[in-house]
All heavy atoms as an XYZ file, in Angstrom:
905
protein
N      54.032   -195.025    -16.605
C      54.676   -193.881    -17.209
C      53.920   -193.488    -18.522
O      53.764   -192.313    -18.805
C      56.154   -194.145    -17.498
C      56.892   -192.980    -17.904
S      56.856   -191.692    -16.639
C      58.256   -190.743    -17.133
N      53.518   -194.528    -19.244
C      52.755   -194.237    -20.478
C      51.471   -193.501    -20.160
O      51.104   -192.535    -20.903
C      52.451   -195.564    -21.207
C      51.623   -195.402    -22.471
C      51.172   -196.751    -23.072
C      50.219   -196.485    -24.202
N      49.655   -197.784    -24.758
N      50.778   -193.890    -19.131
C      49.517   -193.218    -18.726
C      49.730   -191.806    -18.406
O      48.958   -190.916    -18.841
C      48.842   -193.974    -17.533
C      48.394   -195.324    -17.934
C      47.901   -196.065    -16.726
O      48.352   -195.897    -15.593
N      46.923   -196.933    -16.908
N      50.803   -191.465    -17.625
C      51.107   -190.116    -17.326
C      51.449   -189.235    -18.589
O      50.984   -188.099    -18.700
C      52.289   -190.085    -16.339
C      52.747   -188.664    -15.887
C      51.645   -187.952    -15.101
C      53.984   -188.854    -15.028
N      52.118   -189.843    -19.503
C      52.471   -189.167    -20.809
C      51.179   -188.880    -21.592
O      51.014   -187.774    -22.120
C      53.493   -189.981    -21.585
C      53.972   -189.384    -22.880
C      54.650   -188.017    -22.631
C      54.906   -190.325    -23.592
N      50.277   -189.799    -21.606
C      49.020   -189.590    -22.334
C      48.226   -188.477    -21.732
O      47.730   -187.583    -22.433
C      48.160   -190.893    -22.377
C      48.719   -191.994    -23.210
C      47.941   -193.306    -22.877
C      48.540   -191.658    -24.656
N      48.164   -188.431    -20.482
C      47.439   -187.330    -19.753
C      48.127   -186.018    -20.000
O      47.499   -184.958    -20.245
C      47.245   -187.638    -18.236
C      46.681   -186.403    -17.506
C      46.357   -188.834    -18.045
N      49.427   -186.003    -19.966
C      50.273   -184.792    -20.148
C      50.075   -184.250    -21.563
O      49.800   -183.088    -21.730
C      51.751   -185.159    -19.914
C      52.695   -183.999    -20.192
C      52.825   -182.958    -19.253
C      53.435   -183.983    -21.318
C      53.747   -181.957    -19.516
C      54.299   -182.977    -21.607
C      54.477   -181.950    -20.676
N      50.095   -185.081    -22.571
C      49.967   -184.654    -23.959
C      48.558   -184.117    -24.223
O      48.311   -183.067    -24.764
C      50.375   -185.771    -24.962
C      49.941   -185.395    -26.360
C      51.808   -186.069    -24.888
N      47.569   -184.851    -23.725
C      46.191   -184.471    -23.941
C      45.886   -183.162    -23.174
O      45.232   -182.254    -23.708
N      46.415   -183.060    -21.927
C      46.237   -181.833    -21.166
C      46.885   -180.613    -21.807
O      46.364   -179.537    -21.821
N      47.996   -180.814    -22.438
C      48.723   -179.754    -23.127
C      47.878   -179.183    -24.252
O      47.710   -178.012    -24.412
N      47.358   -180.152    -25.111
C      46.506   -179.724    -26.183
C      45.246   -179.014    -25.733
O      44.830   -178.006    -26.222
C      46.178   -180.897    -27.123
C      47.260   -181.237    -28.056
C      47.988   -182.434    -27.902
C      47.619   -180.426    -29.136
C      49.036   -182.739    -28.761
C      48.582   -180.748    -30.046
C      49.322   -181.969    -29.815
N      44.647   -179.557    -24.639
C      43.384   -178.994    -24.116
C      43.612   -177.612    -23.529
O      42.819   -176.661    -23.819
N      44.731   -177.471    -22.863
C      45.113   -176.153    -22.246
C      45.378   -175.101    -23.336
O      44.951   -173.953    -23.207
C      46.322   -176.267    -21.320
O      45.932   -177.076    -20.228
N      46.050   -175.505    -24.371
C      46.347   -174.574    -25.457
C      45.089   -174.149    -26.166
O      44.905   -172.964    -26.435
C      47.377   -175.221    -26.480
N      44.212   -175.078    -26.447
C      42.915   -174.732    -27.047
C      42.099   -173.827    -26.136
O      41.453   -172.891    -26.590
C      42.120   -175.976    -27.439
C      40.820   -175.732    -28.192
C      41.139   -174.978    -29.472
C      40.178   -177.063    -28.542
N      42.066   -174.140    -24.811
C      41.391   -173.280    -23.886
C      41.870   -171.912    -23.964
O      41.071   -170.828    -23.947
C      41.440   -173.797    -22.431
C      40.684   -172.883    -21.436
C      40.888   -173.272    -20.038
N      42.232   -173.011    -19.612
C      42.982   -173.809    -18.866
N      42.592   -174.937    -18.497
N      44.222   -173.382    -18.568
N      43.235   -171.697    -24.001
C      43.822   -170.330    -24.064
C      43.302   -169.646    -25.318
O      42.921   -168.451    -25.224
C      45.337   -170.489    -24.086
C      46.026   -169.231    -24.419
C      46.231   -168.179    -23.462
C      46.613   -168.957    -25.746
C      46.855   -167.026    -23.828
C      47.181   -167.811    -25.969
C      47.401   -166.825    -25.039
N      43.287   -170.320    -26.463
C      42.832   -169.685    -27.734
C      41.359   -169.338    -27.609
O      40.996   -168.236    -28.091
C      43.117   -170.638    -28.906
C      44.539   -170.874    -29.200
C      44.651   -171.922    -30.288
C      45.258   -169.572    -29.610
N      40.562   -170.180    -27.087
C      39.057   -169.859    -26.951
C      38.900   -168.647    -26.069
O      38.095   -167.772    -26.349
C      38.359   -171.094    -26.407
C      36.903   -170.755    -26.036
C      38.318   -172.244    -27.494
N      39.656   -168.628    -24.937
C      39.593   -167.456    -24.056
C      39.986   -166.112    -24.754
O      39.347   -165.146    -24.561
N      41.097   -166.198    -25.517
C      41.520   -165.006    -26.248
C      40.515   -164.520    -27.164
O      40.305   -163.315    -27.363
C      42.833   -165.298    -26.922
C      44.020   -165.410    -26.047
C      44.339   -164.170    -25.308
C      45.633   -163.591    -25.866
N      45.945   -162.369    -25.162
N      39.820   -165.541    -27.810
C      38.841   -165.220    -28.844
C      37.514   -164.637    -28.224
O      36.938   -163.680    -28.769
C      38.628   -166.382    -29.680
C      37.663   -166.186    -30.825
C      37.629   -165.197    -31.728
C      36.603   -167.080    -31.128
N      36.610   -165.431    -32.655
C      35.919   -166.524    -32.268
C      36.094   -168.249    -30.657
C      34.848   -167.096    -32.929
C      34.986   -168.836    -31.255
C      34.391   -168.280    -32.372
N      37.047   -165.240    -27.169
C      35.697   -164.997    -26.652
C      35.584   -164.093    -25.430
O      34.603   -163.411    -25.169
C      34.932   -166.250    -26.374
C      34.605   -167.098    -27.597
C      33.934   -168.438    -27.142
C      33.725   -166.337    -28.578
N      36.659   -164.072    -24.551
C      36.537   -163.251    -23.374
C      36.630   -161.740    -23.759
O      37.496   -161.349    -24.553
C      37.661   -163.549    -22.426
C      37.442   -164.899    -21.652
O      36.280   -165.409    -21.737
N      38.444   -165.337    -20.998
N      35.721   -161.012    -23.192
C      35.647   -159.597    -23.579
C      35.904   -158.699    -22.352
O      35.183   -158.900    -21.291
C      34.232   -159.329    -24.126
O      34.030   -157.919    -24.228
N      36.816   -157.806    -22.496
C      37.045   -156.844    -21.359
C      35.998   -155.836    -21.318
O      35.781   -155.174    -20.281
C      38.447   -156.242    -21.482
O      38.538   -155.528    -22.720
N      35.202   -155.627    -22.370
C      34.158   -154.636    -22.451
C      32.989   -155.082    -21.539
O      32.440   -154.292    -20.806
C      33.733   -154.414    -23.857
C      34.734   -153.778    -24.744
C      34.286   -153.753    -26.189
O      33.061   -153.802    -26.467
O      35.146   -153.580    -27.078
N      32.555   -156.272    -21.724
C      31.316   -156.767    -20.960
C      31.758   -157.266    -19.574
O      30.996   -157.301    -18.645
C      30.607   -157.856    -21.665
O      31.351   -159.029    -21.667
N      32.976   -157.783    -19.403
C      33.404   -158.347    -18.164
C      33.013   -159.765    -17.971
O      33.402   -160.381    -17.021
N      32.175   -160.289    -18.865
C      31.667   -161.713    -18.748
C      32.657   -162.555    -19.451
O      33.002   -162.358    -20.639
C      30.259   -161.851    -19.436
C      29.283   -160.922    -18.786
C      29.816   -163.282    -19.263
C      28.969   -161.127    -17.270
N      33.135   -163.596    -18.776
C      34.128   -164.481    -19.311
C      33.522   -165.538    -20.243
O      33.381   -166.746    -19.861
C      34.798   -165.111    -18.101
C      33.762   -165.018    -17.026
C      32.988   -163.816    -17.328
N      33.095   -165.153    -21.445
C      32.404   -166.090    -22.342
C      33.337   -167.201    -22.780
O      32.816   -168.292    -23.009
C      31.862   -165.260    -23.526
C      30.769   -164.335    -23.268
C      31.006   -162.971    -23.418
C      29.529   -164.754    -22.893
C      30.029   -162.071    -23.114
C      28.499   -163.873    -22.653
C      28.769   -162.509    -22.677
O      27.804   -161.601    -22.458
N      34.555   -166.938    -22.883
C      35.556   -168.005    -23.351
C      35.624   -169.157    -22.265
O      35.655   -170.261    -22.600
N      35.659   -168.790    -21.026
C      35.727   -169.762    -19.928
C      34.403   -170.526    -19.947
O      34.398   -171.769    -19.809
C      35.904   -169.099    -18.596
O      37.139   -168.388    -18.640
C      36.039   -170.185    -17.480
N      33.277   -169.801    -20.062
C      31.990   -170.500    -20.121
C      31.908   -171.508    -21.303
O      31.487   -172.637    -21.123
C      30.849   -169.437    -20.229
C      29.484   -169.949    -20.215
C      28.871   -170.348    -19.118
C      28.807   -170.123    -21.502
C      27.555   -170.871    -19.089
C      27.545   -170.634    -21.485
C      26.892   -170.991    -20.304
N      32.311   -171.042    -22.484
C      32.310   -171.880    -23.676
C      33.185   -173.121    -23.463
O      32.820   -174.213    -23.825
C      32.716   -171.096    -24.944
N      34.350   -172.924    -22.895
C      35.310   -174.024    -22.720
C      34.675   -175.050    -21.772
O      34.746   -176.280    -21.947
C      36.681   -173.553    -22.168
N      34.045   -174.562    -20.679
C      33.440   -175.461    -19.746
C      32.237   -176.236    -20.331
O      32.128   -177.454    -20.039
C      33.004   -174.722    -18.444
C      34.179   -174.413    -17.628
O      35.154   -175.060    -17.594
N      34.001   -173.418    -16.824
N      31.449   -175.603    -21.137
C      30.327   -176.245    -21.777
C      30.767   -177.181    -22.822
O      30.296   -178.416    -22.875
C      29.298   -175.217    -22.283
C      28.860   -174.248    -21.141
C      28.114   -175.955    -23.007
C      28.332   -174.957    -19.885
N      31.658   -176.782    -23.748
C      32.124   -177.690    -24.828
C      32.898   -178.821    -24.173
O      32.704   -179.986    -24.612
C      33.097   -176.915    -25.749
C      32.230   -175.898    -26.468
C      33.790   -177.822    -26.724
C      33.060   -174.834    -27.207
N      33.700   -178.595    -23.177
C      34.433   -179.645    -22.475
C      33.485   -180.642    -21.818
O      33.740   -181.895    -21.842
N      32.416   -180.114    -21.213
C      31.449   -181.037    -20.607
C      30.767   -181.882    -21.681
O      30.526   -183.086    -21.416
C      30.365   -180.171    -19.826
O      30.946   -179.525    -18.762
N      30.424   -181.298    -22.799
C      29.761   -182.093    -23.886
C      30.771   -183.140    -24.370
O      30.420   -184.346    -24.561
C      29.321   -181.142    -24.996
C      28.772   -181.871    -26.249
C      27.434   -182.573    -25.891
C      28.565   -180.872    -27.365
N      32.005   -182.745    -24.574
C      33.025   -183.669    -25.104
C      33.286   -184.815    -24.140
O      33.393   -185.954    -24.590
C      34.346   -182.973    -25.423
C      34.333   -182.043    -26.645
C      35.705   -181.334    -26.714
C      34.147   -182.894    -27.906
N      33.400   -184.548    -22.849
C      33.688   -185.591    -21.937
C      32.472   -186.555    -21.814
O      32.612   -187.789    -21.681
C      34.034   -185.127    -20.527
C      34.893   -186.184    -19.792
C      32.870   -184.630    -19.703
C      35.644   -185.598    -18.592
N      31.262   -186.001    -22.021
C      30.066   -186.908    -22.064
C      30.104   -187.777    -23.306
O      29.807   -189.028    -23.158
N      30.467   -187.277    -24.402
C      30.599   -188.085    -25.623
C      31.740   -189.122    -25.436
O      31.545   -190.318    -25.732
C      30.860   -187.219    -26.837
C      29.588   -186.403    -27.103
C      31.318   -188.038    -28.054
C      29.805   -185.255    -28.178
N      32.878   -188.639    -25.019
C      34.030   -189.588    -24.836
C      33.751   -190.742    -23.905
O      33.975   -191.891    -24.221
C      35.318   -188.808    -24.462
C      35.748   -187.824    -25.618
C      36.441   -189.691    -24.001
C      36.702   -186.742    -25.128
N      33.293   -190.445    -22.711
C      32.955   -191.407    -21.773
C      31.812   -192.292    -22.114
O      31.736   -193.490    -21.839
C      32.761   -190.786    -20.357
C      34.055   -190.137    -19.843
C      33.807   -189.552    -18.426
C      35.203   -191.165    -19.690
N      30.856   -191.655    -22.901
C      29.743   -192.509    -23.420
C      30.269   -193.548    -24.416
O      29.879   -194.720    -24.376
N      31.153   -193.113    -25.354
C      31.738   -194.022    -26.352
C      32.529   -195.049    -25.576
O      32.568   -196.279    -25.915
C      32.589   -193.257    -27.357
C      33.424   -194.208    -28.225
C      31.672   -192.449    -28.261
N      33.365   -194.601    -24.558
C      34.236   -195.610    -23.901
C      33.484   -196.678    -23.178
O      33.955   -197.837    -23.119
C      35.032   -194.828    -22.814
N      32.260   -196.351    -22.633
C      31.472   -197.384    -21.891
C      30.605   -198.242    -22.838
O      30.176   -199.218    -22.403
C      30.644   -196.678    -20.780
O      29.820   -195.757    -21.320
C      31.579   -196.109    -19.748
N      30.335   -197.700    -23.995
C      29.468   -198.357    -24.931
C      30.291   -199.385    -25.660
O      31.100   -199.013    -26.587
C      28.766   -197.447    -25.918
C      27.822   -197.981    -26.852
C      27.200   -197.001    -27.778
C      26.200   -197.655    -28.657
N      25.679   -196.736    -29.579
N      30.141   -200.669    -25.335
C      30.839   -201.734    -25.991
C      32.345   -201.586    -25.981
O      32.993   -201.912    -26.995
C      30.349   -201.910    -27.401
C      28.843   -202.195    -27.488
O      28.335   -202.872    -26.673
N      28.132   -201.642    -28.519
N      32.913   -201.015    -24.946
C      34.318   -200.725    -24.889
C      34.831   -200.049    -26.117
O      35.806   -200.468    -26.713
C      35.071   -202.056    -24.623
C      34.840   -202.678    -23.287
O      34.632   -201.841    -22.301
O      34.675   -203.890    -23.166
N      34.117   -198.994    -26.504
C      34.427   -198.196    -27.766
C      35.733   -197.520    -27.729
O      36.200   -197.160    -28.791
N      36.416   -197.256    -26.545
C      37.708   -196.647    -26.520
C      38.518   -197.433    -25.550
O      38.040   -197.942    -24.516
C      37.625   -195.184    -26.054
C      36.893   -194.209    -26.946
C      36.833   -192.812    -26.159
C      37.699   -193.998    -28.217
N      39.841   -197.489    -25.802
C      40.730   -198.176    -24.902
C      40.972   -197.303    -23.739
O      40.672   -196.083    -23.687
C      42.069   -198.471    -25.648
O      42.774   -197.243    -25.861
N      41.574   -197.888    -22.652
C      41.923   -197.082    -21.485
C      42.882   -195.955    -21.888
O      42.766   -194.830    -21.400
C      42.569   -197.981    -20.392
C      42.948   -197.233    -19.165
C      43.657   -198.092    -18.096
O      43.723   -199.344    -18.324
O      44.135   -197.555    -17.190
N      43.846   -196.264    -22.807
C      44.809   -195.207    -23.191
C      44.090   -194.086    -23.878
O      44.417   -192.855    -23.657
C      45.886   -195.831    -24.089
O      46.697   -196.736    -23.374
N      43.156   -194.369    -24.811
C      42.435   -193.326    -25.504
C      41.617   -192.484    -24.512
O      41.485   -191.325    -24.667
C      41.553   -193.986    -26.581
C      42.353   -194.579    -27.685
C      41.459   -195.356    -28.571
O      40.518   -196.204    -28.199
N      41.628   -195.296    -29.955
N      40.991   -193.126    -23.580
C      40.178   -192.458    -22.587
C      41.022   -191.573    -21.711
O      40.611   -190.444    -21.476
C      39.422   -193.468    -21.715
O      38.631   -194.281    -22.530
C      38.497   -192.718    -20.741
N      42.204   -192.002    -21.303
C      43.126   -191.139    -20.555
C      43.533   -189.933    -21.399
O      43.557   -188.811    -20.890
C      44.351   -191.902    -20.104
C      44.157   -192.879    -18.955
C      45.426   -193.774    -18.763
C      43.865   -192.052    -17.651
N      43.906   -190.165    -22.654
C      44.325   -188.995    -23.546
C      43.263   -188.049    -23.704
O      43.471   -186.853    -23.555
C      44.766   -189.568    -24.847
C      45.122   -188.532    -25.943
C      46.476   -187.880    -25.578
C      45.207   -189.163    -27.312
N      42.035   -188.470    -23.995
C      40.910   -187.608    -24.364
C      40.159   -187.008    -23.233
O      39.957   -185.878    -23.114
C      39.917   -188.309    -25.335
C      40.563   -188.767    -26.686
C      39.640   -189.651    -27.411
C      41.045   -187.601    -27.480
N      39.735   -187.940    -22.307
C      38.880   -187.450    -21.178
C      39.672   -186.787    -20.054
O      39.494   -185.630    -19.768
C      38.056   -188.609    -20.642
N      40.620   -187.560    -19.533
C      41.421   -187.087    -18.408
C      42.369   -186.007    -18.884
O      42.431   -184.840    -18.264
C      42.206   -188.184    -17.741
O      41.343   -189.254    -17.376
C      42.989   -187.715    -16.558
N      43.077   -186.210    -19.994
C      44.096   -185.256    -20.453
C      43.445   -184.041    -21.184
O      43.458   -182.967    -20.615
N      42.889   -184.280    -22.377
C      42.359   -183.143    -23.135
C      41.268   -182.449    -22.384
O      41.303   -181.188    -22.298
C      41.882   -183.636    -24.501
C      41.363   -182.522    -25.295
C      42.258   -181.666    -26.073
C      40.032   -182.248    -25.407
C      41.795   -180.582    -26.750
C      39.548   -181.143    -26.153
C      40.442   -180.351    -26.853
N      40.162   -183.096    -22.005
C      39.086   -182.436    -21.338
C      39.452   -181.805    -20.024
O      39.054   -180.701    -19.707
C      37.872   -183.350    -21.180
S      37.082   -183.792    -22.704
N      40.403   -182.452    -19.296
C      40.869   -181.892    -18.083
C      41.665   -180.619    -18.196
O      41.559   -179.657    -17.489
N      42.412   -180.611    -19.374
C      43.156   -179.361    -19.681
C      42.282   -178.291    -20.347
O      42.594   -177.051    -20.108
N      41.293   -178.672    -20.986
C      40.473   -177.718    -21.734
C      39.420   -177.085    -20.808
O      39.177   -175.892    -20.945
C      39.712   -178.432    -22.903
C      38.884   -177.537    -23.718
C      39.491   -176.551    -24.516
C      37.450   -177.682    -23.821
C      38.709   -175.669    -25.263
C      36.730   -176.831    -24.596
C      37.325   -175.912    -25.350
N      38.804   -177.803    -19.881
C      37.857   -177.221    -19.004
C      38.620   -176.323    -18.013
O      39.767   -176.604    -17.735
C      36.924   -178.238    -18.341
O      37.767   -179.134    -17.627
C      36.149   -178.975    -19.385
N      37.919   -175.441    -17.424
C      38.597   -174.401    -16.668
C      37.987   -174.096    -15.336
O      37.703   -172.878    -14.991
C      38.657   -173.135    -17.533
O      37.308   -172.814    -17.894
C      39.437   -173.294    -18.733
N      37.828   -175.147    -14.507
C      37.129   -174.880    -13.301
C      37.878   -173.942    -12.370
O      37.315   -173.124    -11.662
C      36.760   -176.161    -12.566
C      35.727   -175.909    -11.493
C      34.388   -175.745    -11.873
C      36.111   -175.747    -10.185
C      33.465   -175.484    -10.887
C      35.193   -175.516     -9.207
C      33.816   -175.398     -9.586
N      39.212   -174.059    -12.384
C      40.000   -173.164    -11.495
C      39.884   -171.718    -11.990
O      39.721   -170.815    -11.156
C      41.478   -173.563    -11.504
O      42.034   -173.586    -12.796
N      39.800   -171.514    -13.266
C      39.635   -170.186    -13.795
C      38.195   -169.692    -13.422
O      38.001   -168.576    -13.077
C      39.814   -170.122    -15.303
O      41.135   -170.592    -15.526
C      39.726   -168.704    -15.833
N      37.248   -170.611    -13.557
C      35.881   -170.325    -13.233
C      35.756   -169.844    -11.749
O      35.097   -168.799    -11.476
C      35.023   -171.573    -13.483
C      33.681   -171.640    -12.871
C      32.695   -170.974    -13.624
C      33.361   -172.313    -11.750
C      31.346   -170.978    -13.029
C      32.065   -172.334    -11.239
C      31.091   -171.674    -11.895
N      36.392   -170.505    -10.862
C      36.400   -170.182     -9.476
C      37.017   -168.801     -9.220
O      36.439   -167.958     -8.451
C      37.090   -171.207     -8.645
N      38.124   -168.504     -9.912
C      38.713   -167.266     -9.715
C      37.870   -166.104    -10.296
O      37.759   -165.018     -9.603
C      40.097   -167.198    -10.469
C      40.665   -165.780    -10.450
C      41.212   -165.304     -9.278
C      40.646   -164.965    -11.565
C      41.752   -164.022     -9.314
C      41.182   -163.723    -11.589
C      41.753   -163.257    -10.421
O      42.182   -161.977    -10.397
N      37.232   -166.306    -11.417
C      36.460   -165.316    -12.024
C      35.178   -165.001    -11.073
O      34.788   -163.857    -10.993
C      35.967   -165.701    -13.416
C      37.133   -165.638    -14.385
C      36.906   -166.420    -15.663
O      35.973   -167.219    -15.750
O      37.751   -166.199    -16.582
N      34.706   -166.044    -10.431
C      33.619   -165.818     -9.473
C      34.062   -164.993     -8.310
O      33.330   -164.205     -7.784
C      32.960   -167.073     -9.091
C      31.896   -167.572    -10.065
O      30.992   -166.807    -10.445
N      31.986   -168.764    -10.629
N      35.242   -165.329     -7.902
C      35.831   -164.552     -6.788
C      35.927   -163.054     -7.130
O      35.583   -162.162     -6.350
C      37.277   -165.063     -6.474
C      38.099   -164.115     -5.673
N      37.955   -163.972     -4.307
C      39.136   -163.260     -6.006
C      38.810   -163.099     -3.892
N      39.530   -162.675     -4.867
N      36.264   -162.785     -8.394
C      36.425   -161.351     -8.799
C      34.980   -160.700     -8.870
O      34.840   -159.583     -8.361
C      37.046   -161.228    -10.249
C      36.871   -159.924    -10.849
C      38.470   -161.712    -10.182
N      34.007   -161.448     -9.318
C      32.613   -160.947     -9.272
C      32.224   -160.631     -7.847
O      31.652   -159.509     -7.530
C      31.604   -161.890     -9.846
C      31.664   -162.009    -11.321
C      31.463   -163.194    -12.002
C      31.766   -160.872    -12.094
C      31.480   -163.345    -13.356
C      31.711   -160.993    -13.515
C      31.590   -162.191    -14.133
N      32.441   -161.515     -6.885
C      32.098   -161.262     -5.515
C      32.860   -160.134     -4.887
O      32.282   -159.310     -4.146
C      32.264   -162.565     -4.720
C      31.324   -163.679     -5.003
C      31.674   -164.996     -4.283
C      29.823   -163.303     -4.644
N      34.109   -160.138     -5.154
C      34.995   -159.082     -4.560
C      34.534   -157.676     -5.086
O      34.561   -156.710     -4.259
C      36.415   -159.274     -4.964
C      37.381   -158.379     -4.239
C      38.870   -158.799     -4.490
C      39.724   -157.894     -3.763
N      41.185   -158.168     -4.120
N      34.083   -157.562     -6.310
C      33.590   -156.285     -6.879
C      32.161   -156.017     -6.496
O      31.658   -154.946     -6.865
C      33.782   -156.293     -8.369
O      32.831   -157.216     -8.977
N      31.505   -156.948     -5.804
C      30.150   -156.728     -5.437
C      29.097   -156.972     -6.571
O      27.886   -156.673     -6.459
N      29.612   -157.602     -7.626
C      28.659   -157.942     -8.764
C      28.007   -159.284     -8.558
O      28.291   -160.269     -9.205
C      29.482   -157.932    -10.073
C      28.675   -157.976    -11.333
O      27.426   -158.198    -11.207
O      29.151   -157.868    -12.449
N      27.025   -159.288     -7.661
C      26.342   -160.508     -7.255
C      25.496   -161.091     -8.361
O      25.261   -162.247     -8.464
C      25.592   -160.275     -5.994
C      26.436   -159.861     -4.872
C      26.369   -158.536     -4.346
C      27.348   -160.771     -4.318
C      27.205   -158.168     -3.290
C      28.120   -160.349     -3.235
C      28.081   -159.088     -2.743
N      24.932   -160.233     -9.222
C      24.087   -160.642    -10.330
C      24.905   -161.442    -11.317
O      24.536   -162.564    -11.692
C      23.405   -159.482    -11.012
O      22.635   -158.758    -10.092
C      22.515   -159.990    -12.213
N      26.063   -160.928    -11.728
C      27.001   -161.668    -12.658
C      27.423   -162.978    -12.018
O      27.503   -164.065    -12.668
C      28.150   -160.859    -13.090
O      27.738   -159.777    -13.914
N      27.755   -162.892    -10.752
C      28.195   -164.119    -10.040
C      27.092   -165.208    -10.018
O      27.325   -166.298    -10.448
C      28.537   -163.791     -8.555
C      28.643   -164.965     -7.636
C      29.778   -165.805     -7.718
C      27.593   -165.365     -6.824
C      29.884   -166.936     -6.882
C      27.717   -166.390     -5.966
C      28.863   -167.281     -6.053
N      25.917   -164.814     -9.754
C      24.816   -165.792     -9.714
C      24.533   -166.337    -11.102
O      24.360   -167.524    -11.279
C      23.574   -165.150     -9.080
N      24.352   -165.453    -12.098
C      24.074   -165.876    -13.451
C      25.158   -166.783    -14.025
O      24.877   -167.901    -14.629
C      23.841   -164.685    -14.366
C      22.580   -163.871    -14.100
C      22.607   -162.618    -14.990
C      21.321   -164.767    -14.325
N      26.419   -166.385    -13.802
C      27.524   -167.169    -14.368
C      27.678   -168.542    -13.656
O      27.843   -169.571    -14.367
C      28.784   -166.341    -14.184
C      30.063   -166.981    -14.679
C      30.136   -167.388    -16.072
C      31.185   -167.031    -13.976
C      31.249   -167.907    -16.609
C      32.339   -167.626    -14.466
C      32.417   -168.068    -15.797
O      33.535   -168.540    -16.369
N      27.518   -168.575    -12.343
C      27.643   -169.824    -11.632
C      26.564   -170.775    -11.898
O      26.740   -171.945    -12.313
C      27.696   -169.576    -10.099
O      28.824   -168.703     -9.849
C      27.812   -170.834     -9.303
N      25.265   -170.254    -11.820
C      24.120   -171.121    -12.093
C      24.082   -171.565    -13.569
O      23.828   -172.771    -13.796
C      22.836   -170.421    -11.642
C      22.808   -170.306    -10.125
C      21.588   -171.196    -12.140
C      21.758   -169.314     -9.620
N      24.392   -170.692    -14.417
C      24.353   -170.987    -15.857
C      25.452   -172.023    -16.187
O      25.159   -172.949    -16.970
N      26.619   -171.899    -15.622
C      27.657   -172.861    -15.916
C      27.293   -174.247    -15.406
O      27.548   -175.245    -16.134
C      29.013   -172.397    -15.257
O      29.454   -171.215    -15.866
N      26.761   -174.325    -14.176
C      26.406   -175.662    -13.661
C      25.272   -176.246    -14.487
O      25.391   -177.419    -14.902
C      26.025   -175.546    -12.220
C      27.178   -175.501    -11.294
C      27.445   -174.348    -10.544
C      28.060   -176.587    -11.123
C      28.580   -174.269     -9.712
C      29.108   -176.514    -10.328
C      29.421   -175.379     -9.594
N      24.215   -175.546    -14.677
C      23.037   -176.132    -15.389
C      23.417   -176.529    -16.774
O      23.182   -177.650    -17.244
C      21.821   -175.168    -15.319
C      21.345   -175.040    -13.914
C      20.758   -175.611    -16.259
C      20.255   -173.963    -13.662
N      23.953   -175.575    -17.536
C      24.250   -175.825    -18.997
C      25.395   -176.915    -19.066
O      25.375   -177.790    -19.950
C      24.646   -174.597    -19.738
C      24.967   -174.882    -21.225
C      23.466   -173.617    -19.740
N      26.346   -176.923    -18.103
C      27.396   -177.924    -18.109
C      26.834   -179.323    -17.911
O      27.166   -180.238    -18.647
N      25.997   -179.446    -16.912
C      25.386   -180.751    -16.602
C      24.526   -181.191    -17.908
O      24.548   -182.347    -18.294
C      24.468   -180.730    -15.382
C      25.247   -180.694    -14.144
C      24.993   -179.715    -13.164
C      26.320   -181.566    -13.894
C      25.608   -179.712    -11.894
C      27.004   -181.511    -12.714
C      26.711   -180.587    -11.749
N      23.736   -180.278    -18.384
C      22.975   -180.632    -19.613
C      23.842   -181.061    -20.733
O      23.483   -181.977    -21.529
C      22.073   -179.482    -19.949
C      20.864   -179.186    -19.066
C      20.216   -177.924    -19.508
C      19.959   -180.345    -18.949
N      24.993   -180.444    -20.933
C      25.885   -180.772    -21.954
C      26.490   -182.209    -21.758
O      26.601   -183.024    -22.736
C      27.059   -179.804    -22.119
N      26.824   -182.562    -20.527
C      27.305   -183.953    -20.237
C      26.211   -184.949    -20.582
O      26.413   -186.008    -21.302
C      27.736   -184.097    -18.756
C      27.915   -185.566    -18.415
C      29.028   -183.346    -18.525
N      24.966   -184.703    -20.148
C      23.896   -185.587    -20.396
C      23.653   -185.634    -21.923
O      23.346   -186.753    -22.459
C      22.615   -185.157    -19.664
C      22.678   -185.261    -18.203
C      22.081   -184.356    -17.389
C      23.484   -186.228    -17.579
C      22.180   -184.408    -16.049
C      23.570   -186.363    -16.169
C      22.935   -185.372    -15.427
N      23.749   -184.493    -22.569
C      23.575   -184.529    -24.040
C      24.594   -185.316    -24.782
O      24.360   -186.053    -25.718
N      25.832   -185.189    -24.336
C      26.873   -186.022    -24.888
C      26.663   -187.483    -24.720
O      26.902   -188.274    -25.631
N      26.212   -187.840    -23.525
C      26.034   -189.241    -23.301
C      24.803   -189.737    -24.100
O      24.817   -190.837    -24.652
C      25.648   -189.506    -21.772
C      26.792   -189.177    -20.803
S      28.210   -190.187    -20.953
C      27.631   -191.714    -20.093
N      23.799   -188.923    -24.286
C      22.631   -189.202    -25.116
C      22.951   -189.430    -26.503
O      22.543   -190.267    -27.242
C      21.569   -188.227    -24.927
C      20.303   -188.409    -25.790
C      19.387   -189.354    -25.384
C      20.141   -187.734    -26.987
C      18.279   -189.576    -26.173
C      19.048   -188.007    -27.745
C      18.057   -188.912    -27.315
O      17.003   -189.176    -28.108
N      23.898   -188.559    -27.066
C      24.292   -188.594    -28.458
C      24.917   -189.931    -28.844
O      24.874   -190.326    -29.995
C      25.197   -187.446    -28.794
C      24.591   -186.078    -28.907
C      25.666   -185.013    -29.074
C      23.571   -186.027    -30.051
N      25.564   -190.586    -27.894
C      26.234   -191.838    -28.234
C      25.477   -193.069    -27.936
O      25.906   -194.210    -28.082
C      27.637   -191.957    -27.595
C      28.548   -190.832    -28.053
C      27.528   -191.916    -26.050
N      24.186   -192.894    -27.500
C      23.318   -194.069    -27.178
C      22.864   -194.716    -28.483
O      22.646   -194.158    -29.517
C      22.098   -193.658    -26.388
C      22.377   -193.585    -24.955
C      21.119   -193.396    -24.150
C      21.397   -193.438    -22.678
N      20.195   -193.412    -21.903
């Protein structure tokens, strides 16, 4: 039960922050969901750092890892929103935005995870 509560609390904070980032960065003018992109990249970097610290000399406890990685980063990153926004691009026939957003999110997200892991070496 404690583990579930840690994930719940971390996820709540992550989701609330994702909402604020989206409100701040998503633009109806350009149609590009910069807030979702930023949340996914920042979350990828954070989970790389958190899991890097957790595995380096047992730097974080299991409870801390659940709260921060599973909870916070899980709530903060927005893959479901990412998938929906890509659906909207495809439905509207905007294949260029779909391709750029999808490829950019994957490449920069992976690089951010690797960067986070590198930062804690």
